[in-house]
C-alpha positions in Angstrom: -0.3 13.8 -9.5 1.6 11.1 -7.8 4.6 11.6 -5.7 7.8 10.6 -7.0 11.5 9.2 -5.4 12.7 12.3 -3.8 9.2 14.0 -2.7 7.7 14.2 0.8 5.1 11.4 1.0 1.6 12.9 1.9 0.6 11.7 5.5 -2.1 8.8 5.6 -4.5 8.7 8.4 -7.1 6.0 7.6 -9.4 3.4 9.3 -8.3 -0.3 9.5 -11.6 -1.5 11.2 -14.5 0.2 12.4 -13.5 3.0 14.8 -9.9 2.3 14.4 -7.7 4.9 12.5 -4.0 4.3 11.8 -1.6 7.2 11.3 0.9 6.1 9.3 4.5 6.8 11.0 7.1 6.9 8.7 9.8 7.1 11.4 8.9 3.7 12.4 10.9 2.1 9.7 11.2 2.1 6.2 7.5 1.9 4.8 5.4 0.1 1.7 2.3 1.4 0.8 0.2 -1.0 -1.5 -2.7 0.5 -3.6 -4.9 -2.1 -4.6 -8.5 -1.8 -6.5 -10.9 -4.2 -4.6 -10.6 -6.4 -1.6 -11.4 -10.2 -2.7 -10.8 -9.8 -6.2 -8.3 -12.8 -7.9 -5.2 -10.2 -8.3 -5.8 -8.4 -5.0 -5.7 -11.8 -3.3 -2.6 -13.1 -4.9 -0.9 -9.8 -4.4 -1.6 -9.8 -0.4 -1.4 -13.7 -0.2 2.2 -13.1 -1.9 3.0 -10.7 0.4 1.9 -12.6 3.3 3.8 -15.9 2.5 6.9 -14.1 2.1 6.8 -12.1 5.4 9.9 -13.2 6.9 11.4 -11.5 4.2 9.6 -8.0 4.3 10.1 -8.5 8.3 13.8 -8.8 7.9 14.2 -5.8 5.8 12.5 -4.1 8.8 9.5 -3.2 6.6 6.1 -1.7 7.7 3.4 -2.7 5.1 0.2 -1.2 4.4 -2.7 -1.8 1.8 -4.9 0.9 0.9 -8.3 0.4 -1.0 -11.2 2.6 -1.3 -13.4 -0.4 0.2 -15.0 0.3 3.3 -13.4 -0.4 6.6 -15.8 -3.2 7.4 -14.8 -4.9 4.1 -10.8 -4.6 4.7 -11.2 -5.5 7.9 -12.9 -8.9 6.7 -10.3 -9.1 4.1 -7.3 -8.8 6.0 -9.0 -11.4 8.8 -10.2 -14.2 6.1 -6.7 -14.3 4.4 -4.7 -13.8 7.7 -2.6 -11.1 6.5 -0.3 -9.8 8.8 -0.1 -6.1 8.0 -2.8 -3.5 8.0 -5.3 -3.0 5.4 -6.7 0.8 5.6 -9.9 2.0 3.8 -9.7 5.1 1.7 -13.6 5.2 1.6 -13.9 8.9 0.7 -10.9 8.4 -1.8 -9.0 11.4 -0.7 -5.9 9.3 0.1 -5.9 7.6 -3.3 -6.3 11.0 -5.1 -3.3 12.8 -3.2 -1.0 9.8 -4.0 -2.1 9.7 -7.6 -3.9 6.3 -7.9 -7.3 7.0 -8.3 -8.9 5.9 -11.6 -11.9 7.6 -13.2 -13.2 4.0 -14.4 -11.8 0.6 -14.0 -14.0 -2.0 -15.9 -17.2 0.2 -15.4 -16.2 1.1 -11.5 -16.2 4.6 -11.0 -13.3 6.0 -8.5 -11.2 2.8 -7.9 -7.7 3.0 -6.8 -5.0 1.4 -9.4 -2.5 -1.0 -8.1 0.6 0.9 -6.8 3.8 0.5 -4.9 5.6 3.3 -2.8 8.4 2.8 -0.5 8.7 5.8 2.1 12.0 6.1 4.3 12.1 7.1 8.0 12.6 10.7 6.7 9.2 10.7 5.0 10.8 10.9 1.3 9.6 8.5 -1.3 12.3 6.5 -2.7 10.2 3.9 -4.8 7.1 4.4 -6.8 5.4 2.2 -9.2 1.7 2.9 -10.4 0.8 -0.3 -12.8 -1.1 1.1 -15.9 -2.5 -2.6 -15.9 -4.0 -2.9 -12.4 -4.2 -6.3 -13.1 -0.4 -6.9 -13.0 1.2 -7.3 -9.7 3.9 -5.0 -8.4 7.3 -5.6 -9.0 8.2 -7.3 -5.4 11.9 -7.8 -6.1 12.1 -3.8 -6.9 10.2 -3.0 -3.8 12.5 -4.9 -1.6 15.7 -3.5 -3.5 14.4 -0.1 -2.6 13.4 -1.1 0.9 17.2 -2.5 1.1 18.5 1.1 -0.1 16.2 2.8 2.8 17.3 0.4 5.4 21.0 0.9 4.5 20.5 4.8 4.4 19.4 5.0 7.8 22.0 2.6 9.2 
């Protein structure tokens, strides 16, 4: 079952690249977690390039942004490099984090055990303040709703 607003966010410790594990620290600032199906797919590229191209808006909100997919750490590292993404992409190759966050799909177009597209915002206390799991993983997250949740999370800590 996916965490909902008010829940404590499950811990995240995943590889960003070969031998590079990232422990997400909620206290570092309001955090956006973007689960996505597969690197290099058209909608995933559009999603992350949209965030990249509006990076000043995200940083002005104090956001820490992480993308998570079931791709290997080699794939997410290459995807991040080729798209010049200014935020980490993490590999949940073993699918434990996607399962814990309620984003793991049994089947997506014949692919077994892929994450759906989802956006979560976590405040500095580690509480979920926004949770949106896309029923159709071909649709982008509502970035305005995510930014509004970030504004609310930032205001609550000041």
